[in-house]
N, C-alpha and C positions, 0 to 999 in steps of 0.2 A: 458263895463257894470259896472265894479268895481268902476270906477270914478263916474259914474252917481249915483250909490247906495250910495257911500260915501257922495256925495253932498246932498242926501236926508236924511242923518243921519244913514243909514244902514251900520254899520262898526263893526269890531270885538269888542265885549263887550257891544254893544248897546242892550237895552231891546226892543224887538219887540213884540207887542200884536196884535193878529188877531181881527179885529173889525167885519168884515163880509166878506162873500164870495159871489160873483155874481152867479146868476143862470146859468145853462147850461154851466158850465166851464168858466164863465166870470172872470173878474179880482178880486183880493183879496184886501180888504181895511185893511191896517195895521196901527198901531200907533207906532211911534218911536220918542222918545224925545219930546213928546207932540204934534207932527205933524202927521196928517193923510195922508197916501200916498197910491195910488192905484198901485198895481203891477200886471202885467200880470202873468199868471200861469207859463209860460216858464221861466220868470225871477225868480219868487218866488221859483220854483223848485230847483234852483241852490244855494239857500241860506241855509246854515247849521245852524240849531237852536237846542237848548237844553232847556228843561223845567227848570224853576226856582225851587230851593229847597223849 
């Protein structure tokens, strides 16, 4: 899973912005490095994020 996320640009230090969340616990649409990526909630749940200052 870590390799797949890295290929999508989701890696330590990357800025990830939530664009939208699907209804009824559907996938999350996030933007990372100018690219929009759909992540299932199970995958997204395993990504540790912190808010920007």
